[in-house]
Structure formats: C-alpha cells, structure tokens
Backbone as CSV, one residue per row, in Angstrom:
resi,resn,N_x,N_y,N_z,CA_x,CA_y,CA_z,C_x,C_y,C_z
1,MET,11.265,-30.880,-27.817,12.692,-30.966,-28.094,13.456,-30.837,-26.793
2,ASN,14.466,-31.655,-26.608,15.308,-31.589,-25.429,16.479,-30.658,-25.726
3,LEU,16.488,-29.509,-25.075,17.557,-28.536,-25.306,18.703,-28.701,-24.319
4,ASN,18.590,-29.702,-23.437,19.664,-30.041,-22.504,20.107,-28.864,-21.648
5,LEU,19.163,-28.135,-21.113,19.485,-27.086,-20.154,19.548,-27.711,-18.772
6,GLU,20.173,-27.006,-17.819,20.235,-27.564,-16.476,18.820,-27.772,-15.935
7,ASN,18.719,-28.570,-14.908,17.412,-28.931,-14.342,16.619,-27.701,-13.941
8,GLY,15.314,-27.846,-14.034,14.431,-26.788,-13.576,13.851,-25.926,-14.673
9,TRP,14.348,-26.049,-15.900,13.816,-25.256,-17.011,12.619,-25.960,-17.633
10,GLN,11.558,-25.208,-17.853,10.423,-25.679,-18.640,10.540,-24.990,-19.991
11,ILE,10.562,-25.766,-21.071,10.742,-25.231,-22.422,9.443,-25.429,-23.202
12,LEU,8.903,-24.333,-23.722,7.649,-24.381,-24.472,7.862,-23.816,-25.864
13,PRO,7.551,-24.576,-26.923,7.660,-24.019,-28.276,6.639,-22.891,-28.442
14,ILE,7.033,-21.832,-29.142,6.104,-20.708,-29.314,5.745,-20.472,-30.772
15,GLY,5.997,-21.452,-31.610,5.561,-21.355,-32.999,6.521,-20.556,-33.851
16,GLY,6.012,-20.074,-34.948,6.851,-19.359,-35.903,7.147,-20.239,-37.100
17,ASP,7.699,-19.627,-38.119,7.954,-20.330,-39.376,9.103,-21.328,-39.302
18,THR,10.055,-21.116,-38.390,11.255,-21.951,-38.372,11.259,-23.013,-37.279
19,ASP,10.303,-22.979,-36.367,10.255,-23.913,-35.237,11.525,-23.881,-34.404
20,THR,12.137,-22.714,-34.257,13.360,-22.594,-33.464,13.197,-21.612,-32.313
21,ALA,11.971,-21.216,-31.993,11.723,-20.245,-30.932,10.964,-20.911,-29.785
22,TYR,11.389,-20.590,-28.566,10.818,-21.204,-27.374,10.703,-20.169,-26.263
23,MET,9.815,-20.468,-25.316,9.773,-19.733,-24.064,10.420,-20.638,-23.029
24,GLY,11.391,-20.111,-22.305,12.021,-20.858,-21.230,11.597,-20.268,-19.900
25,ILE,11.157,-21.131,-18.982,10.712,-20.673,-17.669,11.461,-21.477,-16.611
26,LYS,12.059,-20.755,-15.664,12.725,-21.386,-14.524,12.478,-20.496,-13.315
27,SER,11.844,-21.057,-12.307,11.449,-20.288,-11.120,10.628,-19.090,-11.561
28,ASP,11.105,-17.891,-11.261,10.365,-16.683,-11.643,10.965,-16.009,-12.876
29,GLN,11.901,-16.679,-13.538,12.557,-16.113,-14.727,11.913,-16.667,-15.996
30,LYS,11.590,-15.756,-16.919,11.038,-16.144,-18.220,11.942,-15.536,-19.283
31,VAL,12.385,-16.357,-20.253,13.265,-15.871,-21.317,12.751,-16.337,-22.677
32,PHE,13.147,-15.609,-23.707,12.897,-15.995,-25.093,14.121,-16.771,-25.546
33,LEU,13.937,-18.011,-25.980,15.037,-18.856,-26.438,14.940,-19.038,-27.942
34,LYS,16.087,-18.988,-28.596,16.126,-19.153,-30.053,17.335,-20.007,-30.387
35,ARG,17.125,-20.991,-31.271,18.238,-21.826,-31.732,18.883,-21.199,-32.953
36,ASN,20.206,-21.202,-32.974,21.015,-20.814,-34.135,20.669,-19.429,-34.685
37,THR,20.728,-18.430,-33.824,20.455,-17.064,-34.269,21.636,-16.507,-35.052
38,SER,21.362,-15.498,-35.811,22.389,-14.790,-36.565,23.182,-13.888,-35.621
39,PRO,24.470,-13.653,-35.892,25.236,-12.676,-35.111,24.613,-11.279,-35.179
40,PHE,23.792,-11.066,-36.181,23.098,-9.794,-36.336,22.219,-9.504,-35.114
41,LEU,21.707,-10.562,-34.462,20.867,-10.384,-33.283,21.638,-9.707,-32.156
42,ALA,22.883,-10.091,-31.956,23.691,-9.465,-30.907,23.862,-7.977,-31.173
43,ALA,24.063,-7.618,-32.426,24.204,-6.204,-32.777,22.891,-5.457,-32.559
44,LEU,21.774,-6.079,-32.919,20.469,-5.445,-32.684,20.231,-5.234,-31.195
45,SER,20.641,-6.193,-30.382,20.495,-6.069,-28.939,21.404,-4.965,-28.395
46,LEU,22.629,-4.922,-28.873,23.582,-3.898,-28.454,23.065,-2.495,-28.752
47,GLU,22.401,-2.342,-29.873,21.854,-1.041,-30.277,20.474,-0.776,-29.662
48,GLU,20.030,-1.674,-28.782,18.736,-1.570,-28.098,17.559,-1.567,-29.068
49,ILE,17.714,-2.313,-30.157,16.640,-2.491,-31.134,15.898,-3.791,-30.832
50,ALA,16.611,-4.776,-30.330,16.035,-6.061,-29.927,16.222,-6.213,-28.414
51,PRO,15.444,-7.082,-27.766,15.601,-7.287,-26.322,17.020,-7.722,-25.950
52,ARG,17.385,-7.427,-24.723,18.721,-7.684,-24.185,19.059,-9.176,-24.231
53,LEU,20.277,-9.485,-24.665,20.773,-10.868,-24.628,21.190,-11.196,-23.197
54,ILE,20.822,-12.377,-22.744,21.157,-12.790,-21.386,22.316,-13.780,-21.398
55,TRP,22.224,-14.805,-22.238,23.306,-15.781,-22.370,23.184,-16.533,-23.686
56,THR,24.294,-17.174,-24.037,24.356,-18.040,-25.211,25.015,-19.340,-24.775
57,LYS,24.507,-20.464,-25.269,25.033,-21.767,-24.863,25.020,-22.704,-26.063
58,ARG,26.099,-23.459,-26.243,26.116,-24.515,-27.259,25.556,-25.770,-26.599
59,ILE,24.577,-26.393,-27.263,23.943,-27.579,-26.692,24.487,-28.840,-27.365
60,SER,24.109,-30.001,-26.844,24.706,-31.274,-27.270,24.508,-31.577,-28.752
61,THR,23.505,-31.009,-29.388,23.268,-31.241,-30.817,24.220,-30.438,-31.693
62,GLY,24.976,-29.518,-31.066,25.847,-28.625,-31.825,25.194,-27.289,-32.122
63,ASP,23.891,-27.198,-31.874,23.190,-25.929,-32.070,23.603,-24.932,-30.995
64,THR,23.426,-23.664,-31.297,23.650,-22.606,-30.323,22.294,-22.102,-29.862
65,LEU,22.136,-21.998,-28.564,20.895,-21.525,-27.972,21.147,-20.149,-27.368
66,THR,20.329,-19.178,-27.732,20.467,-17.814,-27.237,19.246,-17.468,-26.400
67,ALA,19.481,-16.897,-25.221,18.389,-16.457,-24.346,18.345,-14.938,-24.346
68,GLN,17.145,-14.415,-24.540,16.926,-12.974,-24.501,15.896,-12.650,-23.434
69,GLU,15.966,-11.421,-22.963,14.959,-10.901,-22.055,13.573,-11.131,-22.677
70,TRP,12.632,-11.593,-21.869,11.267,-11.813,-22.359,10.494,-10.503,-22.274
71,LEU,9.944,-10.079,-23.377,9.070,-8.910,-23.412,7.745,-9.340,-24.015
72,ASN,6.658,-8.990,-23.365,5.348,-9.282,-23.948,5.149,-8.351,-25.128
73,GLY,4.768,-8.880,-26.241,4.604,-8.073,-27.444,3.484,-8.601,-28.310
74,ARG,3.361,-8.016,-29.462,2.338,-8.419,-30.421,2.776,-7.962,-31.799
75,SER,2.107,-8.453,-32.808,2.360,-8.004,-34.179,1.675,-6.663,-34.390
76,LEU,2.292,-5.834,-35.197,1.678,-4.547,-35.525,0.510,-4.751,-36.479
77,TYR,-0.481,-3.906,-36.340,-1.589,-3.881,-37.297,-1.170,-3.060,-38.504
78,ARG,-1.792,-3.316,-39.624,-1.493,-2.582,-40.855,-1.584,-1.072,-40.616
79,SER,-2.571,-0.644,-39.867,-2.768,0.790,-39.616,-1.632,1.405,-38.798
80,GLU,-0.895,0.592,-38.051,0.208,1.090,-37.228,1.516,1.215,-38.003
81,MET,1.621,0.549,-39.135,2.879,0.515,-39.879,3.331,1.893,-40.349
82,GLY,2.418,2.835,-40.505,2.783,4.170,-40.959,3.145,5.135,-39.840
83,GLN,3.132,4.673,-38.592,3.431,5.563,-37.468,4.899,5.973,-37.462
84,LYS,5.149,7.166,-36.954,6.509,7.704,-36.918,7.443,6.800,-36.107
85,SER,6.962,6.231,-35.015,7.820,5.372,-34.190,8.307,4.154,-34.972
86,VAL,7.477,3.636,-35.858,7.867,2.487,-36.682,8.913,2.913,-37.702
87,SER,8.681,4.029,-38.373,9.661,4.488,-39.371,10.971,4.895,-38.697
88,ASP,10.906,5.455,-37.478,12.131,5.806,-36.745,12.950,4.557,-36.424
89,LEU,12.286,3.491,-36.014,12.988,2.248,-35.697,13.617,1.637,-36.943
90,LEU,12.885,1.625,-38.042,13.437,1.104,-39.297,14.620,1.946,-39.764
91,TYR,14.534,3.246,-39.593,15.647,4.127,-39.951,16.881,3.765,-39.114
92,LYS,16.661,3.569,-37.813,17.774,3.222,-36.923,18.429,1.912,-37.358
93,VAL,17.619,0.914,-37.701,18.159,-0.378,-38.150,19.026,-0.194,-39.390
94,HIS,18.587,0.633,-40.312,19.280,0.789,-41.592,20.416,1.804,-41.573
95,HIS,20.545,2.591,-40.508,21.567,3.633,-40.488,22.520,3.561,-39.297
96,THR,22.421,2.542,-38.462,23.328,2.391,-37.336,24.673,1.873,-37.848
97,PRO,25.776,2.579,-37.539,27.096,2.181,-38.057,27.487,0.733,-37.744
98,VAL,27.203,0.253,-36.541,27.568,-1.119,-36.171,26.870,-2.123,-37.087
99,LEU,25.600,-1.889,-37.361,24.848,-2.813,-38.205,25.301,-2.728,-39.657
100,LYS,25.580,-1.522,-40.121,26.072,-1.360,-41.497,27.386,-2.107,-41.687
101,LYS,28.265,-1.983,-40.694,29.579,-2.627,-40.780,29.442,-4.152,-40.884
102,MET,28.458,-4.724,-40.205,28.252,-6.175,-40.259,27.835,-6.641,-41.645
103,LEU,27.175,-5.774,-42.381,26.644,-6.159,-43.685,27.609,-5.897,-44.831
104,ILE,28.672,-5.190,-44.557,29.633,-4.857,-45.624,30.695,-5.932,-45.716
C-alpha cells in the first residue's frame, strides 16, 4: 500500500486482523504506523498505557495515519494473564478519569 509519506520511508505490513498496521523505517527511526485509529489511542498514550504518539498525518486517500514509538513486544501467554501487573494495567484502563470521560 502506498501511504504517501515523504521519501525515504520503508513501509512493511505487520499483519493483524484489520490489515491497517505497519512498521515504518526511515534512517535509524522505526515507528508503529496505524491507519484510522480511534481517538481512544491518544488517551491511552497520554495515560502511558500505550506507546507514545509521535505524529498524525492525513494521507491522500483520506485516511489518517498515526505513528507511535516502536516497542518490541509479544503476546502474553495464558499463564501470564493472572499476574498482578496485568490486572493493574487493566484496572488503570478501566478507572482512569480521562478514559472514562471519553466513553460517557
């Protein structure tokens, strides 16, 4: 897909159910790119629940492209889902005033 970024960006699809996630690489910078994200993502980033937002750009197709800090990660194993750190993060998502306000 041509995302019409300035020259020098290499865009690689990274899979997923929606086919809207990409890795963007330019020089020594690597970012997570997502098309048409929810405004909820900005709130998650603000609350330090999701990686930091770097920029947002409207592309020629009318889609919005959002770049986030690239963090190497992985899916949790079933055995990890019961850890306190996981429940603490879920609690934060469900009880942060900024996020609650967005849903009301």
